[in-house]
Every structure is written in C-alpha cells, then in structure tokens.
C-alpha positions as CSV (number, residue, x, y, z in Angstrom):
1,M,-36.5,-106.1,6.4
2,S,-36.6,-108.7,9.1
3,E,-35.2,-112.3,8.6
4,F,-38.8,-113.6,8.7
5,D,-39.9,-111.4,5.9
6,A,-36.8,-112.2,3.8
7,S,-37.3,-115.9,4.2
8,H,-40.8,-115.6,2.8
9,L,-39.9,-113.5,-0.3
10,K,-39.4,-116.5,-2.5
11,H,-43.1,-117.5,-1.9
12,L,-44.4,-114.1,-3.0
13,S,-45.7,-113.4,-6.5
14,L,-43.9,-111.0,-8.7
15,D,-46.7,-108.4,-8.3
16,R,-46.5,-108.7,-4.5
17,K,-42.8,-108.2,-4.6
18,R,-43.2,-105.1,-6.7
19,E,-45.8,-103.8,-4.3
20,L,-43.5,-104.3,-1.3
21,L,-40.7,-102.6,-3.2
22,A,-42.9,-99.6,-3.9
23,L,-43.9,-99.4,-0.3
24,L,-40.2,-99.5,0.8
25,E,-39.3,-96.8,-1.7
26,E,-42.1,-94.6,-0.4
27,K,-41.1,-95.1,3.2
28,E,-37.5,-94.1,2.3
29,R,-38.8,-91.1,0.3
30,R,-40.8,-89.9,3.3
31,R,-37.9,-90.4,5.6
32,R,-35.6,-88.6,3.2
33,Y,-37.8,-85.6,2.9
34,N,-38.8,-85.4,6.6
35,R,-35.5,-85.3,8.4
36,V,-36.9,-83.0,11.0
37,G,-39.1,-85.9,12.2
38,E,-36.0,-87.7,13.4
39,L,-34.8,-84.8,15.7
40,F,-35.6,-84.5,19.4
41,Q,-38.1,-87.4,19.4
42,D,-40.0,-88.5,22.5
43,E,-38.6,-92.1,22.3
44,G,-35.7,-94.0,20.8
45,P,-31.9,-94.3,21.3
46,L,-31.5,-90.5,20.6
47,R,-34.6,-89.3,22.4
48,R,-35.0,-85.8,23.5
49,A,-34.4,-86.6,27.2
50,L,-30.8,-87.5,26.4
51,Y,-30.2,-83.9,25.2
52,P,-30.9,-81.7,28.2
53,K,-28.4,-79.0,27.1
54,H,-30.1,-78.6,23.7
55,T,-33.6,-78.4,25.3
56,E,-32.3,-75.9,27.9
57,F,-31.1,-73.8,25.0
58,F,-34.6,-73.9,23.5
59,T,-36.4,-73.2,26.8
60,A,-34.1,-70.2,27.5
61,G,-35.6,-68.5,24.4
62,A,-38.8,-67.8,26.4
63,Y,-36.9,-65.6,28.8
64,H,-33.8,-64.3,27.0
65,S,-33.5,-62.5,23.7
66,E,-29.8,-63.3,23.2
67,R,-28.5,-66.9,23.6
68,L,-25.2,-68.6,23.0
69,F,-24.8,-72.3,22.6
70,M,-21.1,-72.7,23.1
71,A,-20.3,-76.3,22.5
72,G,-17.6,-78.8,21.4
73,N,-17.3,-80.2,17.9
74,R,-19.9,-82.7,16.8
75,V,-22.1,-82.0,19.8
76,G,-25.1,-80.9,17.6
77,K,-25.1,-77.2,18.1
78,T,-25.8,-76.5,14.5
79,E,-28.7,-79.0,14.6
80,A,-30.1,-77.1,17.6
81,G,-29.9,-73.8,15.8
82,G,-31.3,-75.2,12.6
83,Y,-34.2,-77.0,14.4
84,E,-35.2,-73.8,16.2
85,L,-35.1,-71.8,13.0
86,Y,-37.3,-74.4,11.4
87,C,-39.9,-74.1,14.2
88,H,-40.0,-70.3,13.9
89,L,-40.1,-70.2,10.1
90,T,-42.9,-72.7,9.8
91,G,-44.8,-72.2,13.1
92,L,-44.8,-76.0,13.5
93,Y,-43.8,-76.1,17.1
94,P,-43.8,-79.5,18.8
95,E,-46.1,-80.1,21.8
96,W,-43.1,-80.1,24.1
97,W,-41.8,-76.8,22.9
98,D,-41.6,-74.3,25.8
99,G,-39.2,-71.7,24.3
100,K,-39.9,-68.6,22.3
101,R,-42.9,-68.7,19.9
102,F,-44.0,-66.4,17.1
103,N,-47.7,-66.5,16.1
104,R,-47.1,-65.3,12.5
105,Q,-44.8,-65.7,9.6
106,I,-41.4,-64.2,10.2
107,N,-38.4,-62.6,8.7
108,A,-35.2,-64.4,9.6
109,L,-31.5,-64.2,8.8
110,A,-28.9,-67.0,9.1
111,A,-25.2,-66.3,8.7
112,G,-21.8,-68.0,8.7
113,D,-18.3,-66.6,8.6
114,T,-18.0,-66.7,4.8
115,N,-20.4,-67.2,1.9
116,Q,-18.9,-70.6,1.3
117,T,-19.4,-71.8,4.9
118,T,-22.9,-70.4,4.9
119,R,-23.6,-72.4,1.8
120,D,-21.8,-75.6,2.8
121,I,-23.0,-75.7,6.5
122,I,-26.2,-73.7,7.1
123,Q,-27.7,-74.0,3.7
124,K,-27.0,-77.7,3.5
125,K,-28.2,-78.3,7.0
126,L,-31.5,-76.6,6.4
127,F,-32.3,-77.5,2.8
128,G,-30.2,-80.5,1.9
129,G,-28.9,-79.8,-1.6
130,K,-29.3,-77.8,-4.7
131,Y,-32.7,-76.6,-5.8
132,D,-34.5,-78.6,-8.5
133,T,-32.5,-81.7,-7.7
134,P,-33.5,-84.8,-5.6
135,A,-31.4,-83.5,-2.7
136,W,-33.5,-80.3,-2.3
137,G,-35.7,-80.6,0.8
138,T,-33.6,-83.4,2.4
139,G,-32.4,-81.0,5.2
140,I,-34.2,-80.0,8.4
141,I,-36.9,-78.1,6.5
142,P,-39.1,-80.5,4.5
143,K,-39.4,-80.1,0.8
144,H,-43.1,-79.4,0.7
145,L,-42.5,-76.3,2.9
146,L,-39.9,-74.7,0.7
147,G,-40.4,-72.1,-2.0
148,K,-38.1,-71.2,-4.9
149,P,-34.9,-69.6,-3.7
150,T,-33.2,-66.5,-5.2
151,I,-29.6,-67.0,-6.3
152,K,-26.7,-65.3,-4.5
153,P,-24.6,-63.5,-7.1
154,G,-21.0,-64.6,-7.4
155,V,-21.2,-67.7,-5.3
156,S,-21.9,-71.0,-7.0
157,D,-25.0,-72.9,-5.8
158,A,-25.5,-70.4,-2.9
159,Y,-28.9,-68.8,-2.2
160,D,-29.7,-65.3,-1.1
161,T,-33.3,-65.7,0.2
162,V,-35.5,-68.8,0.6
163,P,-39.3,-68.6,1.3
164,V,-40.6,-71.1,3.8
165,K,-44.4,-71.9,4.1
166,H,-45.8,-70.9,7.5
167,V,-48.6,-72.9,9.2
168,D,-50.9,-69.9,8.7
169,G,-50.6,-70.2,4.9
170,E,-48.3,-67.2,4.5
171,W,-44.6,-67.2,3.7
172,S,-41.7,-66.6,6.1
173,V,-38.5,-65.3,4.4
174,L,-35.0,-66.5,5.3
175,K,-32.0,-64.5,4.3
176,L,-28.6,-66.2,4.0
177,R,-25.6,-63.9,4.8
178,S,-22.0,-64.0,5.9
179,Y,-20.0,-61.7,8.2
180,D,-16.7,-61.7,6.4
181,Q,-17.9,-58.4,4.7
182,G,-18.3,-56.6,8.1
183,R,-21.2,-55.1,9.9
184,K,-22.5,-53.1,6.9
185,I,-24.0,-56.2,5.3
186,F,-26.5,-56.3,8.2
187,Q,-27.6,-52.7,8.1
188,G,-31.0,-51.6,7.0
189,T,-33.1,-54.7,7.8
190,E,-35.4,-55.7,10.5
191,E,-35.4,-59.4,11.6
192,D,-37.5,-61.5,13.9
193,I,-34.7,-63.9,14.5
194,I,-31.0,-64.0,13.6
195,W,-28.9,-67.1,13.8
196,M,-25.1,-67.0,13.6
197,D,-23.4,-70.3,13.3
198,E,-19.6,-69.8,13.9
199,E,-18.4,-66.9,16.0
200,C,-18.6,-63.4,14.6
201,P,-16.6,-60.2,15.4
202,Y,-18.1,-58.1,18.2
203,D,-19.0,-55.2,16.0
204,V,-21.0,-57.5,13.6
205,Y,-22.8,-59.0,16.6
206,E,-23.8,-55.5,17.8
207,E,-25.0,-54.4,14.3
208,A,-27.0,-57.6,13.8
209,L,-28.5,-57.4,17.3
210,I,-29.9,-54.0,16.4
211,R,-31.9,-55.6,13.6
212,T,-34.0,-57.5,16.2
213,M,-34.7,-54.5,18.5
214,T,-37.8,-53.2,16.7
215,T,-39.4,-56.6,16.3
216,N,-39.1,-58.0,19.8
217,G,-36.9,-60.6,18.1
218,I,-34.2,-63.0,19.2
219,F,-30.6,-63.6,18.5
220,I,-29.0,-67.0,18.7
221,L,-25.4,-68.0,18.3
222,T,-24.0,-71.5,18.0
223,F,-20.2,-72.0,17.9
224,T,-17.1,-73.7,19.2
225,P,-14.9,-71.1,20.9
226,L,-11.7,-71.9,18.9
227,S,-10.5,-68.3,19.1
228,G,-10.4,-68.4,22.9
229,L,-11.6,-65.6,25.1
230,T,-12.7,-63.1,22.5
231,E,-14.7,-60.0,23.3
232,L,-17.9,-61.8,22.4
233,V,-17.2,-64.8,24.5
234,L,-16.1,-62.6,27.4
235,A,-19.3,-60.6,27.2
236,F,-21.4,-63.7,27.6
237,L,-19.2,-65.2,30.3
238,D,-19.4,-62.0,32.3
239,S,-23.2,-61.5,31.8
240,C,-24.1,-65.1,32.5
241,K,-21.8,-65.8,35.4
242,D,-24.7,-66.0,37.8
243,Q,-27.4,-66.6,35.3
244,V,-30.9,-67.9,36.1
245,L,-33.0,-69.5,33.4
246,T,-36.2,-67.6,34.2
247,D,-34.5,-64.3,34.9
248,T,-36.1,-62.0,32.2
249,E,-34.0,-59.0,33.4
250,N,-30.8,-60.5,31.8
251,P,-31.2,-60.6,28.0
252,R,-28.3,-63.0,27.6
253,Y,-28.1,-66.7,28.4
254,L,-25.2,-69.1,27.9
255,V,-25.4,-72.9,27.4
256,K,-22.1,-74.9,27.4
257,A,-22.0,-78.5,26.2
258,G,-19.4,-81.0,25.4
259,W,-19.0,-84.6,24.2
260,A,-20.6,-85.8,27.5
261,H,-23.8,-84.2,26.3
262,A,-23.7,-85.9,22.9
263,P,-25.1,-89.5,23.2
264,H,-24.8,-89.9,19.4
265,L,-21.0,-90.0,19.8
266,S,-19.7,-93.4,20.8
267,E,-16.6,-93.8,22.9
268,D,-14.8,-95.2,19.9
269,Q,-15.8,-92.2,17.8
270,K,-14.5,-89.9,20.6
271,D,-11.2,-91.7,20.8
272,K,-10.7,-91.5,17.0
273,L,-11.5,-87.8,17.0
274,I,-8.9,-87.2,19.8
275,K,-6.2,-89.1,17.9
276,S,-7.0,-87.5,14.6
277,L,-7.2,-83.9,15.9
278,K,-3.6,-84.0,17.4
279,L,-4.2,-80.9,19.4
280,K,-2.6,-79.3,22.4
281,P,-4.5,-79.8,25.7
282,Y,-6.1,-76.3,25.7
283,Q,-7.2,-76.8,22.0
284,L,-8.7,-80.2,22.8
285,K,-10.8,-78.7,25.6
286,A,-12.4,-76.3,23.2
287,R,-13.0,-79.0,20.7
288,M,-14.3,-81.5,23.2
289,N,-16.1,-79.4,25.8
290,G,-16.7,-76.0,24.2
291,E,-14.4,-74.4,26.8
292,P,-12.7,-71.2,25.6
293,S,-9.0,-71.4,26.1
294,L,-6.3,-68.8,26.7
295,G,-3.8,-71.1,25.0
296,S,-0.3,-69.8,25.2
297,G,-1.6,-66.5,26.6
298,A,-2.8,-68.0,29.9
299,I,-0.9,-66.7,32.9
300,Y,-1.9,-69.7,35.0
301,P,-2.2,-72.5,32.4
302,Y,-3.2,-75.3,34.8
303,D,-5.9,-77.9,34.8
304,P,-8.4,-76.7,37.4
305,D,-8.7,-80.2,38.8
306,D,-5.0,-80.1,39.6
307,I,-5.3,-77.0,41.8
308,K,-8.8,-77.3,43.1
309,C,-9.8,-78.9,46.4
310,K,-13.0,-79.4,48.4
311,P,-13.6,-76.9,51.3
312,F,-12.5,-78.2,54.7
313,M,-12.2,-76.8,58.3
314,I,-9.0,-74.8,58.6
315,P,-6.9,-76.0,61.6
316,K,-6.6,-73.3,64.3
317,H,-2.9,-73.4,64.4
318,W,-2.5,-72.6,60.7
319,P,-1.6,-68.9,60.1
320,K,-3.9,-66.8,58.0
321,A,-3.8,-63.6,56.0
322,Y,-5.6,-61.9,53.1
323,G,-4.7,-59.9,50.0
324,M,-6.8,-56.9,49.1
325,D,-7.3,-55.0,45.9
326,V,-9.5,-51.8,46.3
327,G,-11.5,-49.6,44.1
328,W,-15.0,-48.2,43.7
329,N,-16.2,-50.4,40.9
330,K,-14.8,-53.6,42.5
331,T,-13.0,-54.4,45.8
332,A,-11.7,-57.9,46.0
333,V,-10.3,-59.7,49.0
334,V,-9.0,-63.3,49.1
335,W,-8.0,-65.2,52.3
336,G,-5.3,-67.8,52.6
337,A,-4.3,-70.3,55.2
338,W,-0.8,-71.8,55.4
339,D,0.0,-75.4,56.2
340,R,3.6,-74.8,57.1
341,D,4.4,-78.4,57.7
342,N,3.8,-79.2,54.0
343,D,4.3,-75.6,52.7
344,I,0.9,-75.5,51.1
345,V,-1.2,-72.3,51.0
346,Y,-5.0,-72.8,50.7
347,L,-7.2,-70.0,49.4
348,Y,-10.4,-70.6,51.4
349,T,-12.7,-67.6,51.2
350,E,-13.3,-64.4,49.2
351,H,-15.0,-61.1,49.2
352,Y,-15.9,-59.5,45.8
353,M,-18.2,-56.5,45.7
354,G,-18.5,-53.1,44.1
355,Q,-19.9,-49.7,44.6
356,V,-20.3,-49.9,48.4
357,T,-18.5,-47.9,51.1
358,P,-15.2,-48.8,52.7
359,A,-17.2,-49.3,55.9
360,E,-19.2,-52.1,54.3
361,H,-16.1,-53.7,52.9
362,S,-14.4,-53.5,56.2
363,A,-17.3,-55.1,58.0
364,A,-17.2,-58.0,55.6
365,V,-13.4,-58.4,56.1
366,K,-13.6,-58.2,59.9
367,A,-16.4,-60.7,60.0
368,R,-13.9,-63.3,58.8
369,G,-11.6,-62.5,61.7
370,D,-10.7,-59.0,62.8
371,W,-7.3,-60.2,64.0
372,V,-6.2,-61.3,60.5
373,V,-3.5,-59.2,58.9
374,G,-4.0,-58.2,55.2
375,T,-1.8,-56.8,52.5
376,I,-3.3,-54.2,50.2
377,D,-2.7,-52.7,46.8
378,P,0.0,-50.1,47.4
379,A,-1.7,-47.8,44.9
380,S,-4.4,-47.3,47.5
381,K,-2.1,-44.8,49.1
382,G,-2.5,-42.5,46.2
383,R,-6.1,-42.8,45.0
384,G,-9.4,-42.3,46.6
385,Q,-13.1,-43.0,46.2
386,K,-14.0,-39.5,46.8
387,D,-12.1,-36.2,46.5
388,G,-8.7,-37.7,47.0
389,E,-9.3,-39.4,50.3
390,N,-6.6,-42.0,51.1
391,L,-8.1,-45.5,50.9
392,F,-5.3,-47.0,52.8
393,D,-5.8,-44.6,55.7
394,I,-9.6,-45.1,55.5
395,Y,-9.4,-48.8,55.8
396,V,-6.9,-48.6,58.7
397,A,-9.3,-46.2,60.4
398,Q,-12.1,-48.8,60.0
399,G,-10.0,-51.2,62.0
400,L,-8.3,-53.3,59.4
401,K,-4.7,-54.5,60.1
402,L,-3.0,-53.7,56.8
403,I,0.5,-53.4,55.3
404,K,1.2,-52.3,51.7
405,A,2.0,-55.1,49.3
406,D,5.0,-55.5,47.1
407,N,3.6,-54.7,43.6
408,A,6.4,-56.1,41.5
409,V,4.0,-57.7,39.0
410,E,6.2,-60.2,37.3
411,A,7.8,-61.3,40.6
412,G,4.4,-61.8,42.0
413,L,3.2,-63.8,39.1
414,L,6.3,-66.0,39.3
415,A,5.7,-66.7,43.0
416,V,2.1,-67.7,42.3
417,N,3.1,-69.9,39.3
418,E,5.8,-71.6,41.3
419,R,3.4,-72.6,44.0
420,L,0.7,-73.7,41.5
421,A,3.2,-75.7,39.4
422,T,4.5,-77.6,42.5
423,G,1.1,-78.2,44.2
424,R,1.8,-75.8,47.0
425,L,-1.1,-73.5,46.3
426,K,-4.7,-74.9,46.4
427,I,-8.0,-73.2,45.9
428,F,-11.3,-74.1,47.5
429,S,-13.8,-75.2,44.8
430,N,-16.5,-72.8,46.1
431,L,-14.5,-69.6,45.4
432,T,-16.5,-68.8,42.3
433,G,-15.0,-65.4,41.8
434,V,-11.4,-66.7,41.9
435,W,-12.3,-69.5,39.5
436,H,-14.0,-67.1,37.2
437,E,-11.0,-64.7,37.0
438,I,-8.3,-67.4,36.8
439,G,-9.9,-68.7,33.7
440,L,-9.8,-65.2,32.1
441,Y,-6.4,-64.1,33.3
442,R,-4.1,-63.7,30.3
443,R,-1.5,-61.8,28.4
444,D,-2.2,-59.9,25.2
445,D,-0.4,-60.5,21.9
446,N,2.4,-58.2,23.2
447,G,2.9,-60.2,26.3
448,K,1.3,-57.6,28.7
449,V,-1.1,-58.7,31.4
450,V,-4.7,-57.8,30.3
451,K,-6.1,-55.6,33.0
452,E,-9.6,-56.8,33.0
453,N,-11.4,-59.2,35.3
454,D,-8.3,-59.4,37.5
455,H,-9.2,-57.9,40.9
456,L,-9.0,-61.2,42.8
457,M,-5.9,-62.2,40.8
458,D,-4.2,-59.1,42.0
459,A,-5.3,-59.8,45.6
460,M,-4.0,-63.4,45.3
461,R,-0.7,-62.1,43.9
462,Y,-0.3,-59.6,46.8
463,L,-1.0,-62.4,49.3
464,I,1.5,-64.9,47.9
465,I,4.4,-62.4,47.4
466,M,3.9,-61.1,50.9
467,L,3.2,-64.5,52.5
468,V,5.9,-64.6,55.1
469,R,5.3,-61.0,56.2
470,V,1.6,-61.2,56.8
471,M,0.7,-64.8,57.8
472,S,-0.3,-64.7,61.5
473,T,-2.1,-66.9,64.0
474,K,-5.0,-65.8,66.1
475,P,-4.1,-63.9,69.3
476,I,-4.3,-65.9,72.6
477,D,-5.4,-64.3,75.9
478,G,-5.3,-60.8,74.4
479,R,-1.7,-61.0,73.3
480,T,-0.7,-59.5,70.0
481,V,-0.8,-61.5,66.8
482,Q,1.9,-64.2,66.5
483,S,3.6,-63.7,63.1
484,T,5.9,-65.9,61.1
485,N,8.1,-62.8,60.6
486,S,8.7,-59.8,62.8
487,D,8.5,-57.3,60.0
488,H,4.7,-57.1,59.9
489,W,1.8,-55.0,61.1
490,M,1.7,-55.0,64.9
491,A,-1.4,-54.5,67.1
C-alpha cells in the first residue's frame, strides 16, 4: 500500500477498512494460486527479454526432439522445465510461444534422481505443497487446473500421478518417477513428453527416450553438470558442436547458461554464493556457468583465457610445422609457428575431417604451404585405410614432407604441459576443433588417457615433442627448407 493510501486510512470507516482488507487478501490469494503468471512476462524487472537462453530452449522444441538445458545453479533451469511442462499439460500456450505444441491432452513423465528429490524439487515446483492443504496449487500449475493425485507407496507426501486439466476439457496425466531404480522403471509406457531434472545415467536416458518414439514426443533435460564429462554430457556436446537452431535433421539441441544469464541474481547474491560454496575452480565453473569439468582428470587443466589468443598474421621469418594423426574415421592436422625470440609456439590453423581419401587430406595440407614439414603418427607405418596399404608411404607419395613422430605419450604430454603452464604455447581462438578436444581430454579413474575425441590432441603432442626437428622456414629462391635442426626431412 502506498504512503498516500496509508495516510488516509484513519479517515476511513470500519466497513471501508474491512472492504479494503478483503480486496488485499483476494489479491494475495490470486497471486498465490497463479504463480505461472509471474513467469516470462512481457514487461517488468524480470521480463522475458532478459532471459534469452530460456526462450532459446523453448524455441528449440519446435525443431529438436531432445533438448538439454545445462546451466549453473540458481539460473532457473528447473523453472524453465516446469514452465514448459505446464504449457503442454494444460494447452495454455502464451501468445509468444514458438516452441513445440500439442493440440490435445497429453501423457507426461517427470523424474528426478531419487523419489525424495522428485518430491522435494519437481513436485514442489509444479504443485506447491501437499494436497488438501492451502499450499496445494501454489506452484507453477494453478490450483484450479489440478485434479486429485494418487499417492506413491512408501514415500511420505509423494505422488505417483497427478491429473491436470487441459484447455479442451480433458485431463492430461503426469507421472512422477525417479531413476535411482534403473531403466526398468521406465519400461512399458508411452509418453508425449519426458522431463528429467538432474542428470540421469545414460542407459536410463536411452530407455526413457524410447518412450517418446511412438508418440512423436519430446525429451527435455535440465541439470548442472556436477559429474563432469559423463557419457550423456559428451553425447550432447559431440552432437551439438556445430548445432543450428532450425536444423531438424539433428534431434539434439544444447543450451548452456550461467549466472550471467540470470538477472534475478544480484552481484551481492553471486558473491555470497561463491564464498559459501568454497569450491575448487573447476567445480565453481560448473556451479556458476554450467560448464562440465574434468576436475583432477583433466590433462590440460588450464583456464582457456590463459592460453587463447586472437588470430594474427604469422611473420614470414617464423618457422612452421604441423602434427598429423591419420585414420579413416578422422584425420587431424594442426599447424604451429614458433616465435623463437620469445620461445612461444602458436597453433594457428587446423584440418579435421573424416572418411575422405588421402589425396583429399593431402590437398588440404599442401594448400597451407606445400613446403611445410610435418610429423605424423608413427603407427601410420603399420596400418592402412584399405588392404594394408601403408598410410605413411601414401602421404609421402602425395607430396607431403613427413617424418615419423616420437610417440612417447607421457613425455609428449609433459612437453605440452610445460609449455602451457609457462605461457609458451598459445592457441588461436578460431581453432574450434582443438578447443573442443582440449576440453574433453582427460584421464580415466585409473589414470589412463581416454582415447576418445583426441585426434587433434595427438597431433598437437607430436608437433610439440618433435618441435626442433620439424620447424622450418619457407625456401628462398628454390633452395631447400631451412631447418632449426639438421636431423629432419630434406627436400
């Protein structure tokens, strides 16, 4: 109530005061039982325009059947999942909604990692509180649209199914589940939409996904990647590396969001959260920005901003070379230039392609300078793309100037780490393949290097450990390559 209204209260009659009190109570009641009206509004301090990541997630539903909202804590990912579920269950889509739509009542399933978290997070977010109490209907779904829930056996105050009134007069049905019991809990049902809040095991994800196949349904996930680069996270990162919002050929779509995309969090709140969490840097990145971290398993545990640089024109007098990892599924090449005055190597371009002929790879390599010497995976001497043909000999016959790399893995990793740690290895910001792999490059629980998504990492390792032997400057007046060391390939 404004100061003007308050100052005039003493002049009002008792009946008028009672009338005003009744109006205020009714206003509060309507607000209490219509929380959804406060979300993603057209105007106001928390208006929809301030949440572009959330609306991108909604829009992507029109083109992609599987979506992941991977976000930091307190960003509003659960609100996004709950709001979308409300729209589908009720058919009450706002005018601005340009995502997936159902034109009928639906069958839906929402799940958390345990029955308790499903009750305490998803159930509370959607319905507010216990049935037949004033708290029932104070969640995202208004009270007048909720039917009587069925009780979940063995879990206090938890519900198994909840009917939700659809705009066509029929009832949608929402099942509440958890995935701590494994994939079997999802078998035998057909769902129009499945929402999983908190990350699930990959086999549970696969089983639940099958439940949407016969209904042309959708699967949405909302979680903070606290477990790092799990199989599920990697599947989305790999599928969505070059994603396009309107590309209907790719069923998956990934939205990442952090505290910068949460205008409801003040700077003071962020500072308090950072201090209270007391996390290691890699953990804090997951909590703040929804960035999956390798943690102690990271092979190159450096802040990208510390090793990244903007592309620039390489001086002609700097020697160059490339590292090459070959194979049919993927052949990866990364080029480096050496600022010898400051002993800094710059990775400045890359080639990353699969299932094309050596001639095509060779053409791409020579286009970047046919005089440049490269160092290649020594295993290429013993494997072929077809009937045992020798890849090393094939590439040399194509005109590439190659020497076999030293494949001492740990020594190579140490050489790369020493340069990264001392600022003597920089990577151009536009090397998308290198940046993708460096973020995934890790050791398993037994300390072994995980041999996945590592082709450019191998090429980089070959280049750095063979640096002195392969770095060369461009020939002048037809003379042979000028090398930093005599023990190298000679023209």
